[in-house]
C-alpha positions as CSV (number, residue, x, y, z in Angstrom):
1,X,84.2,64.9,90.7
2,X,87.4,66.0,92.0
3,X,89.7,68.4,90.1
4,X,92.5,67.8,88.1
5,X,94.6,69.5,90.7
6,X,93.3,67.3,93.4
7,X,93.8,64.3,91.7
8,X,97.1,65.4,91.1
9,X,97.8,65.8,94.9
10,X,96.2,62.6,95.4
11,X,98.9,60.6,93.2
12,X,101.5,62.8,94.7
13,X,100.9,61.4,98.1
14,X,100.2,57.9,96.7
15,X,104.1,58.0,95.6
16,X,105.4,59.7,98.7
17,X,103.8,57.3,100.9
18,X,104.5,54.2,99.3
19,X,108.2,55.3,98.6
20,X,108.2,55.9,102.4
21,X,106.6,52.5,103.2
22,X,108.6,50.4,101.1
23,X,112.1,52.0,101.2
24,X,112.2,53.3,104.7
25,X,115.8,54.5,105.5
26,X,117.3,52.6,102.6
27,X,117.1,49.8,100.1
28,X,119.8,47.7,102.0
29,X,119.9,44.7,99.6
30,X,120.8,46.9,96.6
31,X,123.2,49.2,98.9
32,X,124.8,46.4,99.9
33,X,125.6,44.8,96.9
34,X,125.3,47.2,93.8
35,X,128.3,50.0,93.6
36,X,126.5,53.4,93.4
37,X,127.7,54.3,90.0
38,X,126.2,51.1,88.2
39,X,124.1,51.8,85.5
40,X,121.7,49.1,84.0
41,X,118.6,48.7,81.9
42,X,115.2,46.6,82.6
43,X,112.2,46.1,80.8
44,X,108.6,45.8,82.1
45,X,107.5,42.3,80.9
46,X,103.7,41.1,80.1
47,X,103.0,37.5,81.1
48,X,99.2,37.3,80.3
49,X,96.6,38.9,78.2
50,X,94.8,42.1,79.2
51,X,94.7,46.0,79.0
52,X,97.8,47.5,80.2
53,X,97.4,50.4,82.6
54,X,99.6,52.4,85.2
55,X,102.2,53.3,82.6
56,X,102.1,57.3,83.0
57,X,101.9,56.5,86.7
58,X,105.2,54.3,86.5
59,X,106.8,57.2,84.7
60,X,106.0,59.1,87.8
61,X,107.3,56.7,90.3
62,X,110.5,56.3,88.3
63,X,111.1,60.0,87.9
64,X,110.2,60.7,91.8
65,X,113.0,57.9,92.6
66,X,115.2,59.2,90.6
67,X,114.9,62.1,88.0
68,X,118.1,60.9,86.0
69,X,116.2,57.6,85.0
70,X,114.9,57.6,81.3
71,X,112.0,55.4,80.1
72,X,111.5,54.1,76.4
73,X,107.6,53.3,76.1
74,X,106.7,50.6,73.9
75,X,102.6,50.4,74.9
76,X,100.6,52.8,76.1
77,X,97.7,53.0,79.0
78,X,94.9,51.4,77.5
79,X,96.1,49.5,74.9
80,X,95.4,45.5,75.0
81,X,98.5,43.5,75.5
82,X,99.5,39.6,75.7
83,X,101.7,37.7,76.7
84,X,105.5,38.3,76.0
85,X,105.1,42.0,74.9
86,X,107.1,44.5,76.3
87,X,105.7,47.8,77.9
88,X,108.6,49.8,78.5
89,X,112.3,49.8,79.1
90,X,114.1,51.9,82.0
91,X,117.5,52.8,82.2
92,X,119.7,54.3,84.5
93,X,121.2,54.0,88.3
94,X,120.6,50.3,88.9
95,X,119.8,51.1,92.4
96,X,117.4,53.5,91.6
97,X,115.6,50.8,89.4
98,X,115.5,48.1,92.0
99,X,114.3,51.2,94.6
100,X,111.4,51.8,92.5
101,X,110.7,48.1,90.9
102,X,108.3,46.7,93.6
103,X,106.4,50.2,93.7
104,X,106.2,50.0,89.6
105,X,105.1,46.6,89.5
106,X,102.3,46.3,92.4
107,X,100.6,49.6,91.0
108,X,100.6,48.5,87.4
109,X,99.5,44.8,88.2
110,X,96.6,46.4,90.2
111,X,95.6,49.0,87.6
112,X,95.9,46.5,84.7
113,X,93.6,44.2,86.2
114,X,90.9,47.1,87.0
115,X,91.6,48.2,83.5
116,X,91.1,44.7,81.7
117,X,87.8,44.1,83.9
118,X,86.6,47.3,82.9
119,X,87.0,47.0,79.3
120,X,84.9,43.7,79.2
121,X,82.0,45.6,80.8
122,X,82.4,48.5,78.1
123,X,82.9,45.7,75.5
124,X,79.7,43.9,76.6
125,X,77.5,47.2,76.7
126,X,78.6,48.7,73.1
127,X,75.5,49.5,71.5
128,X,73.7,50.4,74.2
129,X,73.3,53.6,75.9
130,X,74.5,52.5,79.6
131,X,77.6,53.1,80.7
132,X,79.8,51.2,83.4
133,X,80.7,53.0,87.1
134,X,83.1,52.2,89.5
135,X,82.3,52.8,93.3
136,X,84.0,53.4,96.7
137,X,84.6,50.4,97.1
138,X,88.4,50.5,96.8
139,X,91.5,49.7,98.3
140,X,92.1,52.6,101.2
141,X,95.0,54.6,100.2
142,X,95.3,54.2,96.6
143,X,91.7,54.8,95.2
144,X,93.0,57.2,92.7
145,X,94.9,54.9,91.1
146,X,92.1,52.3,90.9
147,X,89.7,55.2,89.8
148,X,92.5,56.3,87.2
149,X,92.6,52.3,85.9
150,X,88.9,52.4,85.4
151,X,88.8,55.5,83.2
152,X,92.0,53.7,80.9
153,X,89.5,50.7,80.7
154,X,87.0,53.0,79.3
155,X,84.8,53.3,82.1
156,X,83.5,56.1,84.0
157,X,84.0,57.7,87.7
158,X,81.3,58.1,89.9
159,X,81.7,59.9,93.0
160,X,85.6,60.1,94.1
161,X,84.7,60.1,98.1
162,X,82.0,61.7,100.3
163,X,82.9,65.2,99.5
164,X,82.1,65.6,95.8
165,X,78.4,64.3,95.7
166,X,75.7,63.8,97.9
167,X,74.5,60.2,97.6
168,X,71.5,59.3,100.3
169,X,71.1,55.6,100.4
170,X,69.2,53.7,102.5
171,X,70.6,54.2,106.0
172,X,70.9,58.1,105.3
173,X,67.4,57.8,104.4
174,X,66.3,56.0,107.4
175,X,68.0,57.7,110.0
176,X,66.5,61.0,108.2
177,X,62.9,59.9,109.0
178,X,62.0,59.2,105.1
179,X,63.1,59.9,101.6
180,X,61.5,63.3,101.3
181,X,62.7,64.5,104.4
182,X,66.4,63.4,103.8
183,X,66.3,65.1,100.1
184,X,64.8,68.3,102.0
185,X,67.4,68.1,104.7
186,X,70.3,68.0,102.1
187,X,68.9,70.6,99.7
188,X,68.8,72.8,103.0
189,X,72.1,71.9,104.0
190,X,73.4,72.5,100.4
191,X,72.1,75.9,100.8
192,X,73.0,76.8,103.9
193,X,76.6,75.9,103.2
194,X,76.7,77.4,99.8
195,X,77.7,74.1,98.2
196,X,76.8,73.1,94.5
197,X,76.9,69.1,95.0
198,X,74.7,66.8,92.9
199,X,72.3,64.6,94.6
200,X,71.7,61.1,94.1
201,X,68.9,59.1,96.0
202,X,68.9,55.1,96.1
203,X,65.4,53.5,95.9
204,X,64.5,50.2,97.2
205,X,61.6,49.5,95.5
206,X,58.9,51.4,93.1
207,X,57.1,52.8,95.7
208,X,60.4,54.8,96.8
209,X,61.0,55.7,92.8
210,X,57.6,57.5,93.0
211,X,58.3,59.4,96.2
212,X,61.7,60.9,94.9
213,X,59.7,62.0,92.0
214,X,58.0,64.3,94.1
215,X,61.0,66.3,95.0
216,X,63.0,68.4,92.6
217,X,66.8,68.7,92.2
218,X,67.7,65.0,92.0
219,X,70.1,64.5,89.6
220,X,70.3,60.5,89.6
221,X,68.3,57.9,91.0
222,X,70.2,54.5,92.2
223,X,67.7,51.7,91.1
224,X,69.0,49.4,93.8
225,X,68.8,45.6,93.7
226,X,65.6,45.8,91.2
227,X,64.9,42.8,89.0
228,X,64.8,43.3,85.2
229,X,61.0,43.9,85.1
230,X,61.0,46.5,88.2
231,X,63.9,48.2,86.5
232,X,62.2,48.5,83.1
233,X,59.0,50.3,85.1
234,X,61.1,52.5,87.2
235,X,63.0,53.8,84.0
236,X,59.3,54.2,82.4
237,X,58.4,56.1,85.7
238,X,61.3,58.4,85.7
239,X,60.7,59.1,82.1
240,X,64.0,61.1,81.7
241,X,63.2,63.4,84.7
242,X,66.8,62.8,85.7
243,X,69.4,59.8,85.3
244,X,69.3,56.1,86.1
245,X,71.9,53.8,87.9
246,X,71.0,50.3,88.5
247,X,73.3,48.6,90.9
248,X,73.8,45.4,93.4
249,X,75.4,42.6,92.3
250,X,75.4,43.1,88.3
251,X,77.6,40.9,86.7
252,X,79.2,40.4,83.0
253,X,76.2,38.0,82.3
254,X,73.8,40.3,83.9
255,X,74.8,44.1,82.6
256,X,73.2,43.8,79.1
257,X,69.9,42.8,80.5
258,X,70.2,45.9,83.0
259,X,71.2,47.7,80.0
260,X,68.1,46.7,77.9
261,X,66.1,48.2,80.5
262,X,67.0,51.4,79.6
263,X,69.4,52.7,82.4
264,X,71.7,55.3,82.0
265,X,74.6,53.6,84.2
266,X,75.6,50.7,85.9
267,X,77.6,50.8,89.1
268,X,79.9,47.7,89.9
269,X,82.2,47.5,93.0
270,X,83.6,44.7,91.8
271,X,85.8,46.3,89.0
272,X,88.1,47.8,92.1
273,X,86.9,45.1,94.9
274,X,87.1,41.8,92.8
275,X,89.9,41.7,90.4
276,X,93.0,39.2,90.3
277,X,96.4,41.0,89.4
278,X,98.1,41.3,86.1
279,X,100.8,39.1,85.7
280,X,103.8,41.7,84.8
281,X,107.6,41.4,85.7
282,X,110.5,44.1,85.4
283,X,113.7,42.0,84.3
284,X,117.4,43.3,83.5
285,X,118.4,43.4,80.2
């Protein structure tokens, strides 16, 4: 996984790029009709049930726009919310509040939707050893926010990007000439480059599970698109030699059945690529 320092740099880049994209050479709507010295206060209002996420990110956005803005947070990241709840109040320059408004809302609506969906998976997997993972199926440019939201919802992050973990999937294996060759080439590459990266290998059937197990140094096996019976057989074959992960269109309805097969993780791209933004608004008070 990426370091805390790298993560902070990602967040800073997201904020600076979003402000550049949205504000450009100025918020001319506010500049045109609101006096420079005008001050005000606004509340962040929840309009549907879910798990709130992005409060800390909002704090950073408001501070980046105007360090003089003050926040009074009523509800923290990860808390359940309902229609009518007020998450926070922001006070200070009216122009600054309006400049930050859309970036805060866009981000928190998306992050809250992801956290809400993740929390549903976490709840349905309670009582099992299985944890829910995100994937790299994220919105380009804001991956750090979406993976942050998964953590807020109680899930775990898979690798952050291509650089922090090795994941040998079907195309890597086929292009490399097979599973064993792909693993051998990878281990040789890591040694030559003096890299300490964990290796995950995807298996498409039980025979590939057996072949993966013939090689040492595999951190986790991705049991991809297996039915329940074959997943159980795969877990039995692996027998704790390495960690196990199920993936492939797993839903809230099917997740408990895969967990019952004994896998360590379930990964779902839907946590980040198939959510409906939570309805939030920022209203003057």
